[in-house]
N, C-alpha and C positions, 0 to 999 in steps of 0.2 A: 332438742334431745333426739338422737338417732335411734329409731326402733325399727326392727324388721328390715334391716339392711344387710346386704352382702357386699363386702369390700374385697376385691380380688386383685392380686398383683399380676400385671402383664409384664413379663420380663423383657428388657431391652438392653442392647449393647452387651457389655460384659457383666455388669452388676447393678444396672438400674432397675427400679420398679416403677412402672406407670400404674397408678391406682385407678381402678374402675369401681365406682359406687353405683349399685343397682338395688332395686326393690322387687320383691315378688309381685306379680300381676301389674307391673309397671314397665312399659317398653322404653322409658327414658333412661339415660345413663349419664353419669358425671365422670369426667376423666381429669386426673390431676397430673400435671407436668409431663405431657406427651413429647418426649425427646425425639421420637420418630412416629411415623403414621402407620406403617404396614401392619405391625402387630395389633394396633388398636382397631384398624379396619377389619382385620380377621376376627378379632374378638367380638366386635359389634355384629358382624355378619353371622357368625356361628350362633350367637344367642339372640339374633333377630331384635337388636336394640337400636334405638334412635339416640344419637349423640345430642344431648340437650345443652350441656355446659362444660367448659374447660376452665379449671383453676390453675393459675401459674404462680409459683412461689418466687421465682427470680429469673434473671435473663439468660443464664448459661444455656448453650445450645443443646446440651443433653436433657434439658427440661422444656425446650421450646421448639425444637427442630421439626416437629410434626404438625405444628399449628396450621400452616398455610394449606397443606394437602388435605387435612381434615376439614378445613373450611370449604374447600372445593366440593367435597362430598356432602357436607352438611352446611349449606350457606347460611342457615338461620341460627347456628350455634352461638351461644354467648361465650366470649373468651375474656376472662377476668384476670387481671394481673396488677402488680404494684405500680402506682402512679409514678413513683420516683424512678422507675426503670422503663417507662413506656416507650421512650425513644430507642430502646435496645431490644424491644420485644415486638416483632411484626404480628399484626392481626388482632390485637386487642380490640374488643368492643366496649369494654368497661374498665376503668381504673379504680383502685381502692387504696386506702391508707389506713393507718393505725386507728382502731376504734370503729371502723365502718362495719355495717352489718349487711350481709348478702342474703337476700330472700330468694330461695329456689322453690318457686311455686309447684313445679312438676314433682317435687319430692316432699312437699310440706316441711321444708327444712330451712333453717337459718344458720349461717356461719358468721362467726365474729372474726374480724381481721386483726392480727397482731403483728406489729412491726418488729422484726428481729434482725436488725443490721449486724454485720460481722463477716459472714461468708461473702456476701455482697452488700452494698450500702443500702439498697432498697428492698432487700429480702423481706417477705411477709410469710406468716403462717395462717392457717385457717382452722378454726376451732368450733365444733358443735358437739357438746358433751355427749358421749365420752371420746369423740374422735378428734385427733389432731393431725392435720397434714402439715408437716414442718419442713419439707424440702431438704436442704443441706445444712440446717442449723443444728438440730439435735439428732444424733445417731444413737443406736443402741450401743452403749458402752463408749461413746465417743461424741465428737462434735465436728462441725465443718471447719475446713481450713480458712484462714483469714486472708482471702484474696484481695479484699478491698477495705475491710473494716479494721478496727483496733481490738486488742485484747479486752479493753474496757467495754467497748460496744458489745462484743460477743458475750462477755460475762453477764452484762446487764440483760441481754436477750435471753440467755439461758435461765436467768433468775425469773424472768417473766413466765417462761414455760414451766419451770419447776413449781411455780405457785399455783398451777392448775390442779384439779382434783387428782387424788392418788390413782383413781381408776381410769385415768386418761389413757387411751390407746395411741401409741406413738407410731404414726405412719410416715417414716422418712423414706427417702427415694433411692437408697443404695443398700445393697447387701454387703456392708462393711463389717458386720458384727464380729466375725471370727478374728479378723485383723485387729479390730479395736480392742477385743478382749486380751489379745497378746500384750498390747501396750498396757492396758489397765492392770493386768496381773503383774507386770513388771513395776508398775507405779505403786501398787498396794497389794503385795503378795500374801499378806496375812488376812485379807478380807474373805471370810468364809462364804458370805452370800455371793461374792464374785466368783469364787472357785466353783460353787454349785451351779451358778448360771452359765459359766463357761462349759461345764459338762453338758448341761441341758442343750445349749446351742450347738455344740459339737454333734450331739445325737441327731438334732434336726437336720443339720447340713449333710450328715452321712446319708440321710434318706432323701437328700435334695429338696428338703422342705424349707420354706422361708423362716428366718428367725423373727420376722416382723409380722404384725405389730408387736412392739414390746410395751410393757406397762410402765407408766411413769413411776408408780410405787417401786418397781424393781430398779428402774434407772437411778433413783435416788439412793439405792443401796449399793449399786455396782459401778456406776459411771463416774470416774474420777473428776470429770469436768463439771459434774453437778455437786461434788463433795468438797469443794474448795473452802467451805466454811469449817470443815473438820479440822480441829486443832492438832490432832495426832498426825494427820496427813500433812498439814502445814509444817510441823516440826520435822517430819521425816524428809521433807524436801527443803528444809532450812529456809522457810518462808514465814513471814509474820503477818500476812494478810491474805484474804481470799483472792483478791485480784493478783497479788504477787504469785500465789500458787497457780492460779489459772494460767498466767503468762508463762510460768516455768513449764507447766505441763504441756501447753500447746507448742512451745518451742521444742520440747523433748519429743513430742509425738511427730513433729515435722521431720525430725532426724532419725526416727526409730526404724530399725531395719529388721526387727524381730520376725 
């Protein structure tokens, strides 16, 4: 259980968030998916923090590109990532697989590892109620592209995440929410919860505030990729199964120009 924590987005590139987890009166810091190092080093210096652990969800460079420079500055840092992708992630000091538990003594914290193949084959998520670091698997109002996995794999992965508690806070690593909402509204235009959420997120972005984390309870109401069991949505997309609908939605999203 995470209590008395602050999780801060460190912006990177055009739309990435590198997540920094810190505690009051604790000089240690946990960093998730550092695609670059400069912004992280500036954040640590500004707040006088010591980098304790790095969690990596998958091998893509915009999630791993800062590891080696951060290790030069913090030689004792733990760098934890998926065993299935260790050959593609430089600098790992520990590999994990589905069902593993990561004990972070500096924070009195334990994360559960959840395998979520689809975006990449070895992708993992990290869960310590109520916090979920899910990389590029589940986005607010969307999901990751299938660069390596199959629709069936991604649908199964999303079902795993959807089964977590409703109060789960979804910390994904891209500010894609507004673009995702445009597609979601085209997919399910009569969803009133979705229309309300789109307005809420538009107001946040107008203030240049992050739309993340989102709540899993909300995602189940607004995210078409989590709603593929919905029979009305299946019929409107002329599908007769959840997997069929997910496959159709993902293909449509890949072509969507909205």
